[in-house]
N, C-alpha and C positions, 0 to 999 in steps of 0.2 A: 428444410435447410439441409445444403449444400457441405459437404466437406471443407470445398474452398472458401465457404462463407465463413465458415468457422474459424477456418486457419485467418482469413483476413480479419477478424474480428481480435483472434488473439494477439496478433500483431500489433492491432490499433491499441488494445490495453497494456500489452507490454509499453507501445512508444506512451501512452498517457501517463503510466505511472513514471515514466524517467524523466516527463515534461514537467509532473507535478512535483517529482524531487526538483527538479531545474526552477521551477517554479519560486518554489520555497525561497532561493537564493535573491529575487529578485525583489526589492524593493519598492516597485511598484504595485506588488501584490498587496493589499490588505492583511493583515494579523488574522483576522478568523478566518480568511479562505489558507493560509499558512497553515494553522493549527488544525483545519479540517483537512489539507492533502500529508502533516506531516501524523495522521490516523490512518491517513487510506495510502499509502506508500509503504509503509510497513506490512501492514496487514495482506496487502496486496504478495508482497513478497514471502511474506512469511510460511516458512513450512507447518507450521502449526496450528491451527482451527482453532476456533473458539467450540465450534460441534465438528468431532471428525469425520474426515468422508467416508471412512466403513459406515456408518450408520445411514441406513437405507430413506431415502430420502432427502431427511431434512441434513444431513454431512452437507449435500450440496448445495442446497436451499439458503442456508446461513451465507455462502461463498456468493449466491449468485444476487442474493436479495442486499446484503449489507454492502458490497462492495458495487455492485451497482449502483444504490442509493448514495454510498459514498463518493462515488465518481460523479456523479450527478449533481450534486450538490458542492462537490470541489469544484466542478467546470462551471456552473452558474454562479460563483463567489469569484471565480478568477476574473481579471479584464481580457476580453477576446483578444485583443492585440498582444499583450504578454503571452497568453496561452501559444495561440497559433507561432510566437517566436520559439518557447520553448518547445512546441511540435517537433518543428522544422531543428531544431537544433539535437533534438532525442532522435531523431530520425536518422539524421548525420552523424554522430556518435554510433547508433547501432548498424548504422552499415559500414562505419571503421571497426568497427567490433570493441568498440569503446562502452557495451550498455552498463547498468551496474552491477552485472556480475557477483564476484568472489565477495567484494569487501562491502556489496549491499547485505549480502545473505549473512555475513560474519556477525556484522552490526545487529542485522536483528535477531539473530540468535542469542548473542549478548544482552540485549533487552528483555530477551524471553527469561534467560539464566535471572539475571537481576531483578526482574519482576517476581518468580518463580521464587528465588530468596528473600525476597522481602515479604511476599505473603506465608514465606514458612518461618521468619523471625516476629513477625507480626503476631502469626497466629498463635505462636509460644508464648510470646508477650503477656497474650489478651487469657488465655486460657490454661495457663500454668503460672501466674503468678501471686500466689501467694508467699 
């Protein structure tokens, strides 16, 4: 594959991620598609991976497999007309420079901090509760 093809696919991924974000707000989208999108969007935007990228091969495979499956599943569950509208809105907003940007990144980092704090508190109570 050529570099141009990879760049095109990266732009499509960015557009789909933004489209899923917009689709979550649409009342025509079923709850299970919204749930899938709510899982996919943060994982796609998150700077923290389940398996760090510096681990050879496996570090990138988790992104490739999990993200691809999540996106495919969300696309299948979202009504096609809604997804088309959301993709068009996402492309327009990206062209205007109004992508998810810093607000999305800050929200994702805040969610990771909350999750780590929850695990820390829960593990302390589980292991040190005498």
